[in-house]
C-alpha positions as CSV (number, residue, x, y, z in Angstrom):
1,M,-16.6,-6.0,-20.8
2,P,-18.3,-9.4,-21.2
3,K,-21.7,-9.3,-23.3
4,D,-23.9,-10.9,-20.8
5,I,-22.7,-8.9,-17.5
6,K,-25.0,-8.5,-14.8
7,I,-24.6,-6.3,-12.0
8,K,-26.8,-6.4,-8.8
9,P,-26.4,-3.9,-6.2
10,I,-27.2,-5.6,-2.6
11,S,-26.2,-2.7,-0.3
12,R,-24.7,0.8,0.4
13,T,-23.4,2.0,3.7
14,V,-22.8,5.9,4.0
15,G,-20.6,7.2,6.8
16,K,-19.0,10.5,7.5
17,D,-16.3,9.6,5.5
18,Q,-16.6,6.6,3.7
19,V,-18.8,4.9,1.5
20,V,-19.2,0.9,1.1
21,D,-21.1,-0.5,-1.6
22,E,-21.8,-4.4,-2.1
23,I,-22.6,-5.9,-5.4
24,I,-23.1,-9.3,-7.2
25,I,-21.6,-9.5,-10.8
26,S,-22.3,-12.4,-12.9
27,F,-20.5,-12.9,-16.5
28,T,-19.5,-15.3,-19.1
29,H,-15.8,-15.2,-19.4
30,D,-15.9,-14.6,-23.3
31,R,-13.2,-12.1,-23.7
32,E,-10.0,-11.2,-22.4
33,L,-10.4,-9.0,-19.2
34,N,-7.6,-6.7,-18.3
35,I,-8.6,-6.1,-14.7
36,C,-5.2,-7.1,-12.8
37,Y,-3.5,-9.2,-15.7
38,P,-4.7,-10.5,-18.8
39,V,-6.3,-14.0,-18.7
40,E,-7.4,-15.9,-21.9
41,P,-11.3,-16.4,-22.4
42,T,-12.4,-19.6,-20.7
43,G,-16.1,-19.5,-21.7
44,K,-17.1,-20.3,-18.1
45,Y,-19.7,-18.2,-16.2
46,G,-19.0,-16.9,-12.8
47,T,-20.6,-15.1,-10.0
48,F,-18.5,-13.0,-7.9
49,C,-19.4,-10.3,-4.8
50,M,-17.6,-7.4,-4.7
51,W,-17.3,-4.8,-1.9
52,L,-16.0,-1.3,-2.9
53,L,-14.9,0.8,-0.1
54,L,-14.2,4.5,-0.6
55,K,-12.8,6.7,2.0
56,F,-12.9,10.8,1.6
57,C,-10.6,13.4,2.8
58,R,-12.0,16.7,4.3
59,S,-12.2,18.3,0.9
60,G,-14.5,15.8,-0.3
61,N,-12.0,14.1,-2.9
62,C,-11.6,10.4,-2.6
63,S,-8.3,9.7,-0.5
64,R,-8.4,5.8,-0.6
65,A,-10.3,3.1,-2.7
66,Y,-10.3,-0.7,-1.9
67,I,-11.8,-3.4,-3.9
68,L,-12.3,-6.9,-2.4
69,I,-13.6,-9.9,-4.4
70,E,-15.0,-13.3,-3.5
71,K,-15.8,-15.9,-6.1
72,L,-19.4,-17.3,-5.2
73,Q,-19.6,-19.9,-7.9
74,S,-18.3,-20.9,-11.5
75,K,-19.9,-23.2,-14.3
76,P,-18.0,-24.9,-17.0
77,N,-20.0,-23.3,-19.7
78,R,-23.5,-21.2,-19.8
79,T,-26.0,-22.4,-22.4
80,N,-28.5,-19.8,-23.5
């Protein structure tokens, strides 16, 4: 995980058989992230909105999980 990662919960919606979380994630791309495929560090600072949808079956186990990500902004380099 990036050193300066910030995770801000926005909302949580709970239904009978599903949970939806909306969160904002910000970080500097200072290391290789093996989320979907490896990408060399760019040094750019980015902010993303992420929605997590978990569906449950009758036994209470997670039957499906969906992750949606939208890039909100990126900056060339972050100066601290």
